[in-house]
PDBQT receptor file of N, H, CA, C and O in Angstrom, charges set to zero:
ATOM      1  N   MET A   1      78.585 117.874 109.425  1.00  0.00    +0.000 N 
ATOM      2  CA  MET A   1      79.436 118.242 110.056  1.00  0.00    +0.000 C 
ATOM      3  C   MET A   1      80.798 119.061 110.390  1.00  0.00    +0.000 C 
ATOM      4  O   MET A   1      81.081 119.805 111.330  1.00  0.00    +0.000 OA
ATOM      5  N   LEU A   2      81.462 118.671 109.355  1.00  0.00    +0.000 N 
ATOM      6  H   LEU A   2      81.232 118.067 108.592  1.00  0.00    +0.000 HD
ATOM      7  CA  LEU A   2      82.676 119.368 108.286  1.00  0.00    +0.000 C 
ATOM      8  C   LEU A   2      82.286 120.516 108.112  1.00  0.00    +0.000 C 
ATOM      9  O   LEU A   2      82.927 121.372 108.723  1.00  0.00    +0.000 OA
ATOM     10  N   LEU A   3      81.551 120.817 107.562  1.00  0.00    +0.000 N 
ATOM     11  H   LEU A   3      81.031 120.122 107.066  1.00  0.00    +0.000 HD
ATOM     12  CA  LEU A   3      81.405 122.455 107.630  1.00  0.00    +0.000 C 
ATOM     13  C   LEU A   3      81.313 122.990 108.316  1.00  0.00    +0.000 C 
ATOM     14  O   LEU A   3      81.991 124.015 108.387  1.00  0.00    +0.000 OA
ATOM     15  N   GLY A   4      79.955 122.477 109.760  1.00  0.00    +0.000 N 
ATOM     16  H   GLY A   4      79.404 121.644 109.702  1.00  0.00    +0.000 HD
ATOM     17  CA  GLY A   4      80.265 123.266 110.755  1.00  0.00    +0.000 C 
ATOM     18  C   GLY A   4      81.415 123.218 111.494  1.00  0.00    +0.000 C 
ATOM     19  O   GLY A   4      81.482 123.871 112.535  1.00  0.00    +0.000 OA
ATOM     20  N   TRP A   5      82.351 122.532 111.108  1.00  0.00    +0.000 N 
ATOM     21  H   TRP A   5      82.296 122.001 110.262  1.00  0.00    +0.000 HD
ATOM     22  CA  TRP A   5      83.490 122.212 112.176  1.00  0.00    +0.000 C 
ATOM     23  C   TRP A   5      84.780 123.449 110.992  1.00  0.00    +0.000 C 
ATOM     24  O   TRP A   5      85.654 123.993 111.668  1.00  0.00    +0.000 OA
ATOM     25  N   LEU A   6      84.793 123.589 110.334  1.00  0.00    +0.000 N 
ATOM     26  H   LEU A   6      84.084 123.147 109.786  1.00  0.00    +0.000 HD
ATOM     27  CA  LEU A   6      85.302 124.458 109.147  1.00  0.00    +0.000 C 
ATOM     28  C   LEU A   6      84.986 126.149 108.967  1.00  0.00    +0.000 C 
ATOM     29  O   LEU A   6      85.549 127.052 108.348  1.00  0.00    +0.000 OA
ATOM     30  N   ARG A   7      84.119 126.092 109.600  1.00  0.00    +0.000 N 
ATOM     31  H   ARG A   7      83.662 125.359 110.103  1.00  0.00    +0.000 HD
ATOM     32  CA  ARG A   7      83.296 127.101 110.598  1.00  0.00    +0.000 C 
ATOM     33  C   ARG A   7      83.231 127.985 111.684  1.00  0.00    +0.000 C 
ATOM     34  O   ARG A   7      83.008 129.187 111.830  1.00  0.00    +0.000 OA
ATOM     35  N   CYS A   8      83.565 126.760 112.603  1.00  0.00    +0.000 N 
ATOM     36  H   CYS A   8      83.746 125.783 112.484  1.00  0.00    +0.000 HD
ATOM     37  CA  CYS A   8      83.716 127.416 114.785  1.00  0.00    +0.000 C 
ATOM     38  C   CYS A   8      85.850 127.354 113.781  1.00  0.00    +0.000 C 
ATOM     39  O   CYS A   8      86.629 127.332 112.827  1.00  0.00    +0.000 OA
ATOM     40  N   ASP A   9      85.319 127.366 115.857  1.00  0.00    +0.000 N 
ATOM     41  H   ASP A   9      84.687 127.384 116.631  1.00  0.00    +0.000 HD
ATOM     42  CA  ASP A   9      87.089 127.897 115.663  1.00  0.00    +0.000 C 
ATOM     43  C   ASP A   9      87.730 126.932 116.516  1.00  0.00    +0.000 C 
ATOM     44  O   ASP A   9      88.878 126.919 116.958  1.00  0.00    +0.000 OA
ATOM     45  N   SER A  10      86.973 126.292 116.635  1.00  0.00    +0.000 N 
ATOM     46  H   SER A  10      86.040 126.302 116.276  1.00  0.00    +0.000 HD
ATOM     47  CA  SER A  10      87.523 124.546 117.755  1.00  0.00    +0.000 C 
ATOM     48  C   SER A  10      86.398 123.182 117.706  1.00  0.00    +0.000 C 
ATOM     49  O   SER A  10      85.311 123.240 117.131  1.00  0.00    +0.000 OA
ATOM     50  N   LYS A  11      86.802 122.246 118.269  1.00  0.00    +0.000 N 
ATOM     51  H   LYS A  11      87.685 122.199 118.736  1.00  0.00    +0.000 HD
ATOM     52  CA  LYS A  11      86.253 121.431 118.064  1.00  0.00    +0.000 C 
ATOM     53  C   LYS A  11      84.664 121.294 119.257  1.00  0.00    +0.000 C 
ATOM     54  O   LYS A  11      83.592 120.709 119.103  1.00  0.00    +0.000 OA
ATOM     55  N   ASN A  12      85.136 122.015 120.226  1.00  0.00    +0.000 N 
ATOM     56  H   ASN A  12      86.006 122.490 120.351  1.00  0.00    +0.000 HD
ATOM     57  CA  ASN A  12      84.220 122.173 121.181  1.00  0.00    +0.000 C 
ATOM     58  C   ASN A  12      83.306 122.657 120.901  1.00  0.00    +0.000 C 
ATOM     59  O   ASN A  12      82.199 122.129 121.001  1.00  0.00    +0.000 OA
ATOM     60  N   ALA A  13      83.630 124.345 120.267  1.00  0.00    +0.000 N 
ATOM     61  H   ALA A  13      84.530 124.774 120.186  1.00  0.00    +0.000 HD
ATOM     62  CA  ALA A  13      82.773 125.066 120.013  1.00  0.00    +0.000 C 
ATOM     63  C   ALA A  13      81.482 124.601 118.205  1.00  0.00    +0.000 C 
ATOM     64  O   ALA A  13      80.456 125.256 118.015  1.00  0.00    +0.000 OA
ATOM     65  N   VAL A  14      81.807 123.744 117.474  1.00  0.00    +0.000 N 
ATOM     66  H   VAL A  14      82.640 123.213 117.628  1.00  0.00    +0.000 HD
ATOM     67  CA  VAL A  14      80.543 122.475 116.650  1.00  0.00    +0.000 C 
ATOM     68  C   VAL A  14      79.911 120.876 117.226  1.00  0.00    +0.000 C 
ATOM     69  O   VAL A  14      78.822 120.313 117.117  1.00  0.00    +0.000 OA
ATOM     70  N   ALA A  15      81.751 120.384 118.133  1.00  0.00    +0.000 N 
ATOM     71  H   ALA A  15      82.636 120.842 118.221  1.00  0.00    +0.000 HD
ATOM     72  CA  ALA A  15      80.287 119.660 119.494  1.00  0.00    +0.000 C 
ATOM     73  C   ALA A  15      79.215 120.390 119.420  1.00  0.00    +0.000 C 
ATOM     74  O   ALA A  15      78.324 120.434 118.571  1.00  0.00    +0.000 OA
ATOM     75  N   VAL A  16      79.427 121.104 120.630  1.00  0.00    +0.000 N 
ATOM     76  H   VAL A  16      80.151 121.069 121.320  1.00  0.00    +0.000 HD
ATOM     77  CA  VAL A  16      78.633 122.049 121.546  1.00  0.00    +0.000 C 
ATOM     78  C   VAL A  16      77.149 122.846 120.518  1.00  0.00    +0.000 C 
ATOM     79  O   VAL A  16      75.943 122.831 120.763  1.00  0.00    +0.000 OA
ATOM     80  N   ASP A  17      77.964 123.507 119.290  1.00  0.00    +0.000 N 
ATOM     81  H   ASP A  17      78.944 123.519 119.090  1.00  0.00    +0.000 HD
ATOM     82  CA  ASP A  17      77.035 123.743 118.066  1.00  0.00    +0.000 C 
ATOM     83  C   ASP A  17      75.919 122.275 117.866  1.00  0.00    +0.000 C 
ATOM     84  O   ASP A  17      74.807 122.738 117.614  1.00  0.00    +0.000 OA
ATOM     85  N   LEU A  18      75.871 121.094 117.889  1.00  0.00    +0.000 N 
ATOM     86  H   LEU A  18      76.775 120.718 118.094  1.00  0.00    +0.000 HD
ATOM     87  CA  LEU A  18      76.032 120.155 116.739  1.00  0.00    +0.000 C 
ATOM     88  C   LEU A  18      74.925 118.988 118.298  1.00  0.00    +0.000 C 
ATOM     89  O   LEU A  18      73.879 118.361 118.465  1.00  0.00    +0.000 OA
ATOM     90  N   PHE A  19      75.944 119.332 118.866  1.00  0.00    +0.000 N 
ATOM     91  H   PHE A  19      76.794 119.841 118.730  1.00  0.00    +0.000 HD
ATOM     92  CA  PHE A  19      74.944 118.560 120.358  1.00  0.00    +0.000 C 
ATOM     93  C   PHE A  19      75.983 117.486 120.597  1.00  0.00    +0.000 C 
ATOM     94  O   PHE A  19      75.372 117.036 121.566  1.00  0.00    +0.000 OA
ATOM     95  N   LEU A  20      76.742 116.924 120.544  1.00  0.00    +0.000 N 
ATOM     96  H   LEU A  20      77.238 117.290 119.756  1.00  0.00    +0.000 HD
ATOM     97  CA  LEU A  20      77.468 115.531 120.004  1.00  0.00    +0.000 C 
ATOM     98  C   LEU A  20      78.812 115.765 120.510  1.00  0.00    +0.000 C 
ATOM     99  O   LEU A  20      79.278 116.882 120.734  1.00  0.00    +0.000 OA
ATOM    100  N   SER A  21      79.648 114.216 120.745  1.00  0.00    +0.000 N 
ATOM    101  H   SER A  21      79.269 113.308 120.563  1.00  0.00    +0.000 HD
ATOM    102  CA  SER A  21      80.789 115.345 122.122  1.00  0.00    +0.000 C 
ATOM    103  C   SER A  21      81.991 115.689 121.356  1.00  0.00    +0.000 C 
ATOM    104  O   SER A  21      82.233 115.745 120.150  1.00  0.00    +0.000 OA
ATOM    105  N   VAL A  22      82.809 115.945 122.638  1.00  0.00    +0.000 N 
ATOM    106  H   VAL A  22      82.613 115.899 123.618  1.00  0.00    +0.000 HD
ATOM    107  CA  VAL A  22      84.257 115.973 120.952  1.00  0.00    +0.000 C 
ATOM    108  C   VAL A  22      84.645 114.720 120.653  1.00  0.00    +0.000 C 
ATOM    109  O   VAL A  22      84.977 114.594 119.475  1.00  0.00    +0.000 OA
ATOM    110  N   GLY A  23      84.739 113.476 121.503  1.00  0.00    +0.000 N 
ATOM    111  H   GLY A  23      84.469 113.579 122.460  1.00  0.00    +0.000 HD
ATOM    112  CA  GLY A  23      85.137 112.492 120.576  1.00  0.00    +0.000 C 
ATOM    113  C   GLY A  23      84.625 111.920 119.100  1.00  0.00    +0.000 C 
ATOM    114  O   GLY A  23      85.217 111.288 118.225  1.00  0.00    +0.000 OA
ATOM    115  N   THR A  24      83.136 112.465 119.218  1.00  0.00    +0.000 N 
ATOM    116  H   THR A  24      82.655 112.979 119.929  1.00  0.00    +0.000 HD
ATOM    117  CA  THR A  24      82.297 112.491 118.017  1.00  0.00    +0.000 C 
ATOM    118  C   THR A  24      82.346 112.957 117.046  1.00  0.00    +0.000 C 
ATOM    119  O   THR A  24      81.932 112.412 116.023  1.00  0.00    +0.000 OA
ATOM    120  N   VAL A  25      82.849 114.059 117.092  1.00  0.00    +0.000 N 
ATOM    121  H   VAL A  25      83.185 114.501 117.923  1.00  0.00    +0.000 HD
ATOM    122  CA  VAL A  25      83.738 115.057 116.314  1.00  0.00    +0.000 C 
ATOM    123  C   VAL A  25      85.155 115.054 115.504  1.00  0.00    +0.000 C 
ATOM    124  O   VAL A  25      85.585 115.572 114.474  1.00  0.00    +0.000 OA
ATOM    125  N   ASN A  26      85.615 114.246 116.459  1.00  0.00    +0.000 N 
ATOM    126  H   ASN A  26      85.265 113.825 117.296  1.00  0.00    +0.000 HD
ATOM    127  CA  ASN A  26      86.819 113.616 116.089  1.00  0.00    +0.000 C 
ATOM    128  C   ASN A  26      87.317 112.543 115.557  1.00  0.00    +0.000 C 
ATOM    129  O   ASN A  26      88.435 112.296 115.103  1.00  0.00    +0.000 OA
ATOM    130  N   THR A  27      85.975 111.681 115.704  1.00  0.00    +0.000 N 
ATOM    131  H   THR A  27      85.067 111.882 116.072  1.00  0.00    +0.000 HD
ATOM    132  CA  THR A  27      85.590 110.714 115.300  1.00  0.00    +0.000 C 
ATOM    133  C   THR A  27      86.279 111.088 113.747  1.00  0.00    +0.000 C 
ATOM    134  O   THR A  27      87.386 110.873 113.252  1.00  0.00    +0.000 OA
ATOM    135  N   HIS A  28      84.810 111.876 113.174  1.00  0.00    +0.000 N 
ATOM    136  H   HIS A  28      83.911 112.051 113.576  1.00  0.00    +0.000 HD
ATOM    137  CA  HIS A  28      84.269 112.005 111.879  1.00  0.00    +0.000 C 
ATOM    138  C   HIS A  28      85.116 112.891 111.388  1.00  0.00    +0.000 C 
ATOM    139  O   HIS A  28      84.799 113.159 110.229  1.00  0.00    +0.000 OA
ATOM    140  N   LEU A  29      86.080 113.484 111.758  1.00  0.00    +0.000 N 
ATOM    141  H   LEU A  29      86.338 113.266 112.699  1.00  0.00    +0.000 HD
ATOM    142  CA  LEU A  29      86.983 114.236 111.210  1.00  0.00    +0.000 C 
ATOM    143  C   LEU A  29      87.726 113.332 110.947  1.00  0.00    +0.000 C 
ATOM    144  O   LEU A  29      87.977 113.550 109.762  1.00  0.00    +0.000 OA
ATOM    145  N   ALA A  30      88.848 111.498 111.536  1.00  0.00    +0.000 N 
ATOM    146  H   ALA A  30      88.644 111.320 112.498  1.00  0.00    +0.000 HD
ATOM    147  CA  ALA A  30      88.976 110.694 111.476  1.00  0.00    +0.000 C 
ATOM    148  C   ALA A  30      89.328 110.731 110.547  1.00  0.00    +0.000 C 
ATOM    149  O   ALA A  30      90.312 111.159 109.943  1.00  0.00    +0.000 OA
ATOM    150  N   ARG A  31      87.291 109.575 110.134  1.00  0.00    +0.000 N 
ATOM    151  H   ARG A  31      86.492 109.227 110.625  1.00  0.00    +0.000 HD
ATOM    152  CA  ARG A  31      87.493 109.493 109.031  1.00  0.00    +0.000 C 
ATOM    153  C   ARG A  31      87.818 109.828 107.721  1.00  0.00    +0.000 C 
ATOM    154  O   ARG A  31      88.464 109.201 106.882  1.00  0.00    +0.000 OA
ATOM    155  N   ILE A  32      87.188 111.082 107.668  1.00  0.00    +0.000 N 
ATOM    156  H   ILE A  32      86.663 111.591 108.350  1.00  0.00    +0.000 HD
ATOM    157  CA  ILE A  32      87.356 112.191 105.767  1.00  0.00    +0.000 C 
ATOM    158  C   ILE A  32      88.330 112.463 106.010  1.00  0.00    +0.000 C 
ATOM    159  O   ILE A  32      88.741 113.078 105.025  1.00  0.00    +0.000 OA
ATOM    160  N   ARG A  33      89.812 112.388 107.444  1.00  0.00    +0.000 N 
ATOM    161  H   ARG A  33      89.479 111.889 108.243  1.00  0.00    +0.000 HD
ATOM    162  CA  ARG A  33      91.116 112.333 106.117  1.00  0.00    +0.000 C 
ATOM    163  C   ARG A  33      91.072 110.719 106.186  1.00  0.00    +0.000 C 
ATOM    164  O   ARG A  33      91.443 110.450 105.044  1.00  0.00    +0.000 OA
ATOM    165  N   ALA A  34      90.910 109.837 106.643  1.00  0.00    +0.000 N 
ATOM    166  H   ALA A  34      90.608 110.056 107.571  1.00  0.00    +0.000 HD
ATOM    167  CA  ALA A  34      91.391 108.509 106.306  1.00  0.00    +0.000 C 
ATOM    168  C   ALA A  34      91.188 107.786 104.747  1.00  0.00    +0.000 C 
ATOM    169  O   ALA A  34      91.868 106.935 104.173  1.00  0.00    +0.000 OA
ATOM    170  N   LYS A  35      89.548 108.750 104.201  1.00  0.00    +0.000 N 
ATOM    171  H   LYS A  35      88.996 109.442 104.667  1.00  0.00    +0.000 HD
ATOM    172  CA  LYS A  35      88.670 108.934 103.487  1.00  0.00    +0.000 C 
ATOM    173  C   LYS A  35      90.228 109.566 101.808  1.00  0.00    +0.000 C 
ATOM    174  O   LYS A  35      90.357 109.160 100.653  1.00  0.00    +0.000 OA
ATOM    175  N   TYR A  36      90.972 110.580 102.584  1.00  0.00    +0.000 N 
ATOM    176  H   TYR A  36      90.868 110.910 103.523  1.00  0.00    +0.000 HD
ATOM    177  CA  TYR A  36      91.091 111.348 101.245  1.00  0.00    +0.000 C 
ATOM    178  C   TYR A  36      92.161 110.918 101.900  1.00  0.00    +0.000 C 
ATOM    179  O   TYR A  36      92.573 112.070 102.035  1.00  0.00    +0.000 OA
ATOM    180  N   ARG A  37      93.066 110.219 102.484  1.00  0.00    +0.000 N 
ATOM    181  H   ARG A  37      92.731 109.284 102.374  1.00  0.00    +0.000 HD
ATOM    182  CA  ARG A  37      94.299 109.981 102.147  1.00  0.00    +0.000 C 
ATOM    183  C   ARG A  37      94.542 108.598 101.834  1.00  0.00    +0.000 C 
ATOM    184  O   ARG A  37      95.667 108.100 101.781  1.00  0.00    +0.000 OA
ATOM    185  N   GLN A  38      92.997 107.727 101.537  1.00  0.00    +0.000 N 
ATOM    186  H   GLN A  38      92.083 108.131 101.580  1.00  0.00    +0.000 HD
ATOM    187  CA  GLN A  38      92.880 106.334 100.370  1.00  0.00    +0.000 C 
ATOM    188  C   GLN A  38      93.266 106.433  99.392  1.00  0.00    +0.000 C 
ATOM    189  O   GLN A  38      93.925 105.588  98.787  1.00  0.00    +0.000 OA
ATOM    190  N   VAL A  39      92.908 107.603  98.980  1.00  0.00    +0.000 N 
ATOM    191  H   VAL A  39      92.373 108.290  99.472  1.00  0.00    +0.000 HD
ATOM    192  CA  VAL A  39      93.054 107.476  97.777  1.00  0.00    +0.000 C 
ATOM    193  C   VAL A  39      94.144 108.973  96.715  1.00  0.00    +0.000 C 
ATOM    194  O   VAL A  39      94.021 109.419  95.574  1.00  0.00    +0.000 OA
ATOM    195  N   GLY A  40      95.026 109.256  97.761  1.00  0.00    +0.000 N 
ATOM    196  H   GLY A  40      95.126 108.894  98.688  1.00  0.00    +0.000 HD
ATOM    197  CA  GLY A  40      96.442 109.544  97.615  1.00  0.00    +0.000 C 
ATOM    198  C   GLY A  40      95.517 111.142  97.610  1.00  0.00    +0.000 C 
ATOM    199  O   GLY A  40      95.099 111.557  96.530  1.00  0.00    +0.000 OA
ATOM    200  N   ARG A  41      95.285 111.881  98.800  1.00  0.00    +0.000 N 
ATOM    201  H   ARG A  41      95.625 111.544  99.678  1.00  0.00    +0.000 HD
ATOM    202  CA  ARG A  41      94.287 113.318  98.769  1.00  0.00    +0.000 C 
ATOM    203  C   ARG A  41      94.653 113.627 100.600  1.00  0.00    +0.000 C 
ATOM    204  O   ARG A  41      93.934 114.050 101.505  1.00  0.00    +0.000 OA
ATOM    205  N   PRO A  42      95.331 113.419 100.584  1.00  0.00    +0.000 N 
ATOM    206  CA  PRO A  42      95.432 114.095 101.907  1.00  0.00    +0.000 C 
ATOM    207  C   PRO A  42      95.226 114.839 102.476  1.00  0.00    +0.000 C 
ATOM    208  O   PRO A  42      95.198 115.932 101.910  1.00  0.00    +0.000 OA
ATOM    209  N   ALA A  43      94.966 114.809 103.823  1.00  0.00    +0.000 N 
ATOM    210  H   ALA A  43      94.989 113.921 104.283  1.00  0.00    +0.000 HD
ATOM    211  CA  ALA A  43      93.770 116.558 104.217  1.00  0.00    +0.000 C 
ATOM    212  C   ALA A  43      94.946 116.535 105.481  1.00  0.00    +0.000 C 
ATOM    213  O   ALA A  43      94.348 115.716 106.179  1.00  0.00    +0.000 OA
ATOM    214  N   PRO A  44      95.609 116.702 105.904  1.00  0.00    +0.000 N 
ATOM    215  CA  PRO A  44      96.102 116.493 108.343  1.00  0.00    +0.000 C 
ATOM    216  C   PRO A  44      95.526 117.401 108.752  1.00  0.00    +0.000 C 
ATOM    217  O   PRO A  44      94.822 117.542 109.752  1.00  0.00    +0.000 OA
ATOM    218  N   THR A  45      95.961 118.374 107.585  1.00  0.00    +0.000 N 
ATOM    219  H   THR A  45      96.533 118.259 106.773  1.00  0.00    +0.000 HD
ATOM    220  CA  THR A  45      95.877 120.217 108.315  1.00  0.00    +0.000 C 
ATOM    221  C   THR A  45      94.275 121.060 108.029  1.00  0.00    +0.000 C 
ATOM    222  O   THR A  45      94.089 121.398 106.860  1.00  0.00    +0.000 OA
ATOM    223  N   LYS A  46      93.471 121.299 108.757  1.00  0.00    +0.000 N 
ATOM    224  H   LYS A  46      93.622 121.025 109.707  1.00  0.00    +0.000 HD
ATOM    225  CA  LYS A  46      92.276 121.876 108.865  1.00  0.00    +0.000 C 
ATOM    226  C   LYS A  46      91.760 122.930 107.169  1.00  0.00    +0.000 C 
ATOM    227  O   LYS A  46      90.749 123.075 106.482  1.00  0.00    +0.000 OA
ATOM    228  N   ALA A  47      93.797 123.636 107.181  1.00  0.00    +0.000 N 
ATOM    229  H   ALA A  47      94.618 123.518 107.739  1.00  0.00    +0.000 HD
ATOM    230  CA  ALA A  47      93.507 124.480 105.462  1.00  0.00    +0.000 C 
ATOM    231  C   ALA A  47      93.326 123.160 104.631  1.00  0.00    +0.000 C 
ATOM    232  O   ALA A  47      92.687 123.265 103.584  1.00  0.00    +0.000 OA
ATOM    233  N   ALA A  48      93.780 122.026 104.954  1.00  0.00    +0.000 N 
ATOM    234  H   ALA A  48      94.299 121.940 105.805  1.00  0.00    +0.000 HD
ATOM    235  CA  ALA A  48      93.702 121.458 103.478  1.00  0.00    +0.000 C 
ATOM    236  C   ALA A  48      92.268 120.294 103.848  1.00  0.00    +0.000 C 
ATOM    237  O   ALA A  48      92.410 119.200 103.302  1.00  0.00    +0.000 OA
ATOM    238  N   LEU A  49      91.460 120.393 104.373  1.00  0.00    +0.000 N 
ATOM    239  H   LEU A  49      91.345 121.282 104.817  1.00  0.00    +0.000 HD
ATOM    240  CA  LEU A  49      90.545 119.871 104.432  1.00  0.00    +0.000 C 
ATOM    241  C   LEU A  49      89.859 120.773 103.127  1.00  0.00    +0.000 C 
ATOM    242  O   LEU A  49      89.551 120.501 101.967  1.00  0.00    +0.000 OA
ATOM    243  N   VAL A  50      89.803 121.944 103.953  1.00  0.00    +0.000 N 
ATOM    244  H   VAL A  50      90.053 122.165 104.896  1.00  0.00    +0.000 HD
ATOM    245  CA  VAL A  50      89.171 123.056 103.826  1.00  0.00    +0.000 C 
ATOM    246  C   VAL A  50      89.589 122.916 101.647  1.00  0.00    +0.000 C 
ATOM    247  O   VAL A  50      89.116 122.949 100.512  1.00  0.00    +0.000 OA
ATOM    248  N   ALA A  51      90.272 122.829 102.120  1.00  0.00    +0.000 N 
ATOM    249  H   ALA A  51      90.657 122.803 103.043  1.00  0.00    +0.000 HD
ATOM    250  CA  ALA A  51      90.873 123.422  99.845  1.00  0.00    +0.000 C 
ATOM    251  C   ALA A  51      90.500 121.655  99.144  1.00  0.00    +0.000 C 
ATOM    252  O   ALA A  51      90.248 121.549  97.944  1.00  0.00    +0.000 OA
ATOM    253  N   ARG A  52      90.519 120.040 100.330  1.00  0.00    +0.000 N 
ATOM    254  H   ARG A  52      90.723 120.125 101.305  1.00  0.00    +0.000 HD
ATOM    255  CA  ARG A  52      89.825 119.635  99.622  1.00  0.00    +0.000 C 
ATOM    256  C   ARG A  52      88.277 119.401  98.996  1.00  0.00    +0.000 C 
ATOM    257  O   ARG A  52      87.923 118.992  97.890  1.00  0.00    +0.000 OA
ATOM    258  N   ALA A  53      87.296 119.952 100.494  1.00  0.00    +0.000 N 
ATOM    259  H   ALA A  53      87.583 120.284 101.393  1.00  0.00    +0.000 HD
ATOM    260  CA  ALA A  53      85.986 120.261 100.015  1.00  0.00    +0.000 C 
ATOM    261  C   ALA A  53      85.558 121.510  98.208  1.00  0.00    +0.000 C 
ATOM    262  O   ALA A  53      84.646 121.442  97.383  1.00  0.00    +0.000 OA
ATOM    263  N   VAL A  54      86.513 122.261  98.317  1.00  0.00    +0.000 N 
ATOM    264  H   VAL A  54      87.253 122.317  98.986  1.00  0.00    +0.000 HD
ATOM    265  CA  VAL A  54      86.077 123.561  97.597  1.00  0.00    +0.000 C 
ATOM    266  C   VAL A  54      86.845 122.745  96.549  1.00  0.00    +0.000 C 
ATOM    267  O   VAL A  54      86.656 123.441  95.552  1.00  0.00    +0.000 OA
ATOM    268  N   GLN A  55      87.576 121.729  96.155  1.00  0.00    +0.000 N 
ATOM    269  H   GLN A  55      87.730 121.163  96.965  1.00  0.00    +0.000 HD
ATOM    270  CA  GLN A  55      87.920 121.592  95.054  1.00  0.00    +0.000 C 
ATOM    271  C   GLN A  55      86.680 120.537  94.806  1.00  0.00    +0.000 C 
ATOM    272  O   GLN A  55      86.200 120.584  93.674  1.00  0.00    +0.000 OA
ATOM    273  N   ASP A  56      86.201 119.751  95.568  1.00  0.00    +0.000 N 
ATOM    274  H   ASP A  56      86.591 119.712  96.488  1.00  0.00    +0.000 HD
ATOM    275  CA  ASP A  56      85.096 118.393  95.521  1.00  0.00    +0.000 C 
ATOM    276  C   ASP A  56      83.953 118.590  95.441  1.00  0.00    +0.000 C 
ATOM    277  O   ASP A  56      83.191 117.631  95.567  1.00  0.00    +0.000 OA
ATOM    278  N   GLY A  57      83.306 120.239  95.143  1.00  0.00    +0.000 N 
ATOM    279  H   GLY A  57      83.925 121.017  95.040  1.00  0.00    +0.000 HD
ATOM    280  CA  GLY A  57      81.892 121.164  95.077  1.00  0.00    +0.000 C 
ATOM    281  C   GLY A  57      81.859 120.923  96.626  1.00  0.00    +0.000 C 
ATOM    282  O   GLY A  57      81.096 121.714  97.180  1.00  0.00    +0.000 OA
ATOM    283  N   MET A  58      82.526 119.978  97.537  1.00  0.00    +0.000 N 
ATOM    284  H   MET A  58      83.145 119.335  97.086  1.00  0.00    +0.000 HD
ATOM    285  CA  MET A  58      80.667 120.211  99.341  1.00  0.00    +0.000 C 
ATOM    286  C   MET A  58      80.099 121.560  99.425  1.00  0.00    +0.000 C 
ATOM    287  O   MET A  58      78.923 121.756  99.731  1.00  0.00    +0.000 OA
ATOM    288  N   ILE A  59      81.012 122.573  99.130  1.00  0.00    +0.000 N 
ATOM    289  H   ILE A  59      81.968 122.414  98.882  1.00  0.00    +0.000 HD
ATOM    290  CA  ILE A  59      81.488 123.580 100.189  1.00  0.00    +0.000 C 
ATOM    291  C   ILE A  59      81.557 124.670  98.801  1.00  0.00    +0.000 C 
ATOM    292  O   ILE A  59      81.887 124.296  97.676  1.00  0.00    +0.000 OA
ATOM    293  N   SER A  60      81.318 125.541  99.023  1.00  0.00    +0.000 N 
ATOM    294  H   SER A  60      81.050 125.845  99.937  1.00  0.00    +0.000 HD
ATOM    295  CA  SER A  60      81.801 127.018  97.988  1.00  0.00    +0.000 C 
ATOM    296  C   SER A  60      82.504 127.244  99.588  1.00  0.00    +0.000 C 
ATOM    297  O   SER A  60      82.490 126.623 100.651  1.00  0.00    +0.000 OA
ATOM    298  N   LEU A  61      83.297 128.901  98.907  1.00  0.00    +0.000 N 
ATOM    299  H   LEU A  61      83.308 129.405  98.044  1.00  0.00    +0.000 HD
ATOM    300  CA  LEU A  61      83.985 129.682  99.011  1.00  0.00    +0.000 C 
ATOM    301  C   LEU A  61      83.352 130.669 100.170  1.00  0.00    +0.000 C 
ATOM    302  O   LEU A  61      83.795 130.914 101.293  1.00  0.00    +0.000 OA
ATOM    303  N   ASP A  62      81.434 131.449  99.113  1.00  0.00    +0.000 N 
ATOM    304  H   ASP A  62      81.074 131.251  98.202  1.00  0.00    +0.000 HD
ATOM    305  CA  ASP A  62      80.256 131.324  99.964  1.00  0.00    +0.000 C 
ATOM    306  C   ASP A  62      80.223 130.681 101.535  1.00  0.00    +0.000 C 
ATOM    307  O   ASP A  62      80.639 131.184 102.579  1.00  0.00    +0.000 OA
ATOM    308  N   GLU A  63      79.641 129.520 101.323  1.00  0.00    +0.000 N 
ATOM    309  H   GLU A  63      79.303 129.111 100.475  1.00  0.00    +0.000 HD
ATOM    310  CA  GLU A  63      79.816 129.234 102.992  1.00  0.00    +0.000 C 
ATOM    311  C   GLU A  63      80.267 128.960 103.905  1.00  0.00    +0.000 C 
ATOM    312  O   GLU A  63      79.685 128.394 104.830  1.00  0.00    +0.000 OA
ATOM    313  N   LEU A  64      82.002 129.459 103.869  1.00  0.00    +0.000 N 
ATOM    314  H   LEU A  64      82.474 129.919 103.118  1.00  0.00    +0.000 HD
ATOM    315  CA  LEU A  64      82.220 129.407 104.689  1.00  0.00    +0.000 C 
ATOM    316  C   LEU A  64      82.340 131.539 105.710  1.00  0.00    +0.000 C 
ATOM    317  O   LEU A  64      82.644 131.638 106.899  1.00  0.00    +0.000 OA
TER     318      LEU A  64
């Protein structure tokens, strides 16, 4: 879900692509952000989430 959102222009677009509701997308993103915040690495913006995902090896720049 995270990679899909990072590649899309909007939450609506990723919701349609993944057959989810926008509410579900928002819930997933809120949980991801909460986990980063809990470990002292907040990611309040989309750019920050990209940086965290790359730093943690979840995605590579080639995947974006």
